[in-house]
LUMNU-656042 format. One record per residue: x, y, z of N, C-alpha, C in turn; residue in one letter. Coordinates in pm, whole numbers, plus 50000, padded with zeros to 5 digits. Layout:
XYZXYZXYZa...
REM end
This chain:
193941643235376193851632635520194871640735558m194091634335705195181634235820196091625635812r196621625435887197401610435954197671600236068s198121597436063197431587036194198111592636395p199261597536356199861605936431198691617936441l198051625736341197351636736442195901631336471s195631617536422194131611036453194061611836601l195611604536633196171602136794196001617436878l196191622736821197071633936913195331643136924c194601644336817192641646736851191901635536925s192241630436878191461618936919191901616637124r193281615337172193141621037304193441636037338l193131645037264193371652637296191691660437322s190711654437302189111659137356188661653037443t187981660137506187311656937688186611648237616p186181641737590184951628137576186041620637581s187111614837482188341607437559188711608737648s188771617837708189771619737843188771610037956l187231610937930187111607338097186391591537999s186281589837921186451573737951187691563837974c187301554538056187771542738077188831543638044s190291536738068192021538238023191811528137939s190071517937991190331505237828190061508037692q189041519837709188451518737632189051528337573a190341533637627191131548237611191871538437508m193051524637535193281514737509193171509437367f191831505237369190941500837222191091512537179a190841523437168190401534237074192061531336996r192591538837113194501541237043195111533637006a194891517337019196071511137000196681511036868l195231512036722196611514636607197371524436610p196531534336678197511543136637198631545936678s198941538036776199811540036913200791528736783l200471521136754201821510636658201861522936536i200651525936486201841537836384202541546236476s202761546236582203621553636656204851557836694l204781540536722205681533136728206871524436671l206171527536532207241519636413207841532536441c208941517736386210511529236351210781533836193p209441529036132209941534835981208951546935910c208721551036116207601565136026208801574036097s209301585436004209821596836049209001604436139c206931605536142206821610236219206741608136393t206481591636334206571579836488207891592936579s208441589936536210191591536563210431600436649v209781615336487210291626136554208891627036642s207971623736743207591622436868207931625236954l208791615336947209831614937086210961622237141l211311633537029211871642937078211111654737085c211751665837142211231678237197212041693737179c212561689837012213141697036988212611708436883a213601717836872212401732336777212081719636663d213001716536596212891703936421212011705936463q211991685436576210321682036586210011686336550n209491700936627208011706136660207791711336522w208871717736480208301723536330208221714236247a208561699236248208181686236182207261680236166q206011684436295205041681236329204121687336283h204541704736310203761715536235203621715736081s204441708035960204461703035894203261692135831r202711688035937202661675135950200941679735970c201071688636017199521687536028198851695436192g199831694436278199801694136386200141710336432l199291712836474198581727836551199261723036713t199201736536725199771741436867198961734436989s197901734236982196701727637081197301711937083a196761705736919197771689336966197941687836997e199121692936968200331692937036200751695837197h199611701337330199821701637387199031691337456r197401687537369196911674137394197941661837389g198841665837323199481651237249200011650037411m200641659637419201881658837539201291659737661s200401662037695199471656737839198641642237870t198391641137693197381629637711198371614637664s199791615237699200751601837637200911602437789l201471607137876201591597838084200421591138085p198891600538037197491592338029197821579037992l198171576237855198061560737792199001554637857l200141555737880201171554838006200811546738158v200221552938168199421554538324198671540438341a198041543138164196621534338185197311522138128s197751516438053198911505938008199781499738131l199741507038211200711507838374199591498838423l198191501838441197361498338557196941484738481l196741482838367196341473238297196771460238315m198161465638284199531455438355199181448338532v199301459538584198901460438737197701444738770a196931454038654195791444538673195631428738645c196631433038528196521414638451197351410138566l198131419438629199661406638749198331400638902l197101410038899196481413339043195921399739006l195071399138896194381383938835194781380138824l196391372338727196901365438783197721361038939v197381366738993198191365239078196911355639187t195571371639173194551362139240194331344539214s194571338839071194201329038992195301322139119l196261324939096197901316039158196571309839300l196601325039377195861327039465194861309939529l193601311639423192391305739378193171287339388l193971292039274194291272039250194961264139430v195441272639432196281268339639195681270639708t193891277839687193241272639722192741257239779s191761257239599191801247939556192821232839657l193021231739574194621223739589194891219039786l194731227639864194481228940044193131226640020l192341225539983191161227040004190721206640015l191371203639860191441184639795192321181139918v193721192439966193871183440061193621177440195a192751189540271192201193140377191181175840374s190721175940231189401167740248189241148940303l190751149240312191201133440410190561133040498p191241147740559191271150840744189701152840781l189161155840696187931160440732186661146540708l187291140140625186361131140607186551117140725v187671121040820188631111840861188161114841055a187951134141047187091137941177186021132741109c185191136841061183731124241057183731109941073l184771104241045184491091141038184591088341232l186001097641292186121099241394184431104741452l184211114441409182601116241562181431106741528l181941098341393180461089441414181191079241465v182581073241489182681063441577182161067841725a182821082041777182181081341889180541086541958s180101087941839178151087341836177891071542038l178321065541937178531049442063178431056242176p180301059942195180641060742363179451070342409l178921086142317178151090142392176711093742444l176431078442343175311078342363175061068642475v176541062742529176171042742624176441054142749t178011066942762177241075342887176641081742864s175671090042815174481090642825174141082242917l173621073542886172311066342975172961063343054l174601058343067174961055543216174581066443319l174821079943270174541090443305172931092243399l172161083843297170601083943343170921078243434l171291062443423170871051443505171731059743632t172891065443647172871069043778172871078543862s171611085343800170401094743840169611090443953l168501075843937168941078544056169231071444167p170281065944118170981064444233171081072544344l172241080744257172571091144296171531096544389l169821101444324169281103544397168511097344506v168961086644528168421082044639169151080344736a170661084344718171451080744811172011095244834s170681102144802171121121444909170671111345041l169451108545079168741108745206169881100645335p170261089345247171531080045330172961092845402l173261103545264173741110045358173561119945466l171981125445393171861133645476171741132945579v171221117245628171581107245757172401101745827a173551104345684175181107945793175461118245852s175061130245804175681139545865175581139046006l174871131546068174711139546153175651129946248p175641115346203177001112046308178011115946322l178431116646180180041123346159179761137746226l178851145546254179211158146297179241148546434v178161142346494178781138746645179671130746712a180361123346611182071115846609182941125046610s182411134546584183471150746586184201147946706l183541145046864183901151446924184591142646988p184331128346976184831115046974186611112846948l186401117946733187801121146736188631130846764l188821141646838189471146946923188951146246972f188961139647098188711129247278190261124847271a189911114847114190811098147118192441114047056s192301121347034194221125646982194351129047099l194301132147207194711130947361196011117747358p194831106047353194951088047380196631088147243l196171089747157197191088147067198361092647095l198351106747091199731117247144200171102847237f199381101247333199681096747468200551082547451a200231074047369200091062647303201661063947229s201841074447128203271081447076204531071447151l205031075447287206081075247372206131062147390p204561052847411205431036847420205341030147301l204381032747148205411030747001206761031847045l206801048047055208221047247065209111034047171v208861042647267210001026047315209651015747310a208401006747237208470998547209208890989947073s209391001247061210251002846890212180986546948l212660994347023213820984047059213320975947058p212340969447165211480954047172211580946147020l210600952846942210270951646822211540947346766l212910952346756213700954846686215040941046747v214990939546918215350930146975215020916346919a213590917246908212330903046885212660897446684s213580905846651213330902446475214820889946499l215170891246534216330878246546215510865746593p214970862746655214430855946738212720853446591l212280860146556211510862246488211710847746369l212870855346324214110847046211215000838446268v215280837946357215700821846398214240813946446a212870820446445211770808946479210740798446336s211470809546153211280807846064211470792546045l212700784546083212590772146006212280771446074p212320766846244210470754546310209540756846268l209910766546204207490773146168207630767446040l208680762545953208940761545827208900741545819l209790739045924209980723045954208820720645977a208410728046094206830722046098205510721346021s205110725845935204650726345870203980718345854l205420706945748204530693145705203830681345840p205040688445933203800679346031201910679646080l202110694946088200910702446037199730696945957l201120700445841200240690745762199330681145731v200660670145809200110657045835198840648845919a198870667646032198120660946154196600664446110s196640672745953195220679345871194150662945945l194630657845838193920642045835192890638545967p194000635146059193960627646177193150640146267l193310653846290192490659746279190600663046220l190840659746137189690656245978189350642446106v190080632346057189390620646136188050619246271a189510631446371188680629946540187410638346538s187100649846467185930658146446185020644046508l184240637046459183320629546432183390628246591p184920616446694184590609746759185060623346871l184830636646812184810643946894182610648946921l182670652146839181570654846801180270639446895v180520629846868180530625546974180420624247116a181740630047137182260625347351181050635047314s180630645847235180250659947354179380659347445l177810652647384176640641547462177480635947621p178700626247553178790622347706179360634547797l179880644947760180980659947818179900661347839l179000667147817177640672247899177010665748022v176930653547981176290645648086177200647248199a178250644948138179490641248309179200650748363s178960665648306179370674148386178490679148548l177210679348569177000672948659177250668548785p178010660848733178960649548801180260654348857l180360654848771181950668348799181810680748881l180880688948905179700697449037180460692249117f179320679949081179330674149250180050664049303a180940663749227182530655849321183070672049333s182910680449351184300689549340183290693849520l182770695249652183030694649730183680686749769p183100673949695184030660849793185730661249766l186130660149638187220668649604188030683849674l187570692949756187100705649815187820693449958v187260684049993187510684450145188650673850160a188780668650086189940660650057191210663650045s191490679250011192590687149993193500691650100l192420690750192193940691550406194050678950398p193460661750427193860653350393195320654150254l195190656150180196310652350054196880663150090l197190674450158198250681850223198850679450339v197840673950429198600662050586199170649450499a199080642350461199650630250370201120634150320s201230644250288202490651550165204110642350283l203550648950379204760645350490205320634550516p204290625450500204140611050553204670605350379l204690608050308204900603450187206340609550172l206700623350171207950624150178208840613450244v208680615950369209130604050498209050590450444a208680580050355208730571650316208780567350217s209710576250171210390580350006211220567550086l212360576650198213810568350193213550553550231p212500544350318212380532750301212340528350181l211040534950117210830529549957212370521049914l213250536549893214560531249795215400525549860v214860522650025216370512550056215390499450076a214290497950091213960481550095214170474349924s214580460049985214800455149805213850457949741p213940451849632213140447649469212420437249528l
REM end
């Protein structure tokens, strides 16, 4: 009956076991690995040494040189498979942590997503209102196009007048500059007249009722004024004819003034 160590070496040295995956190899070699690593087994402890004494001891347990070569070549493969399995486990744990982190981020982003959806729903009436206003303004825009086209010739015709008024504008600049001292000199008079203006405001306000009361009399006197206009125009020749007599009587009137002053009252 062969020992567990020889069974492990024979299984690991066969080509069929080398062609299997690392997980299947680990599942088949696990009991033999336990017996190999057991500190109470001299055979398992002496497997870790590579001296001549170890070789003789393994030979007495039933190991041949071919089995020893298979064991020496299969142990690195077993260690590599174990390391690969540990790395796969670490990757699996890392992926699980990343998955949990992404789930937490998704849960944390749900309120923001809901807020964005609510803002989108709240902006829909404004969007519909703006579209309606745009559709309403389109007929006005289309109706204003003929007016715009009709105003283009007037605009083009006003350009020569605009260019013709530029010399007058430049010619009026010296007059404007010359009037600035007069404007500055009139500012004290304007400031001095402000109290008189403010004092006359109550009189103006008090005269408004009299003005309003005199409006009916003014309206009633308009027919008399219109009726007196022919008499006025008829008296104009007499007035013009009496002007020489009035001028000739002025020296007599001036000469009679001392006599008028010297006469007793």
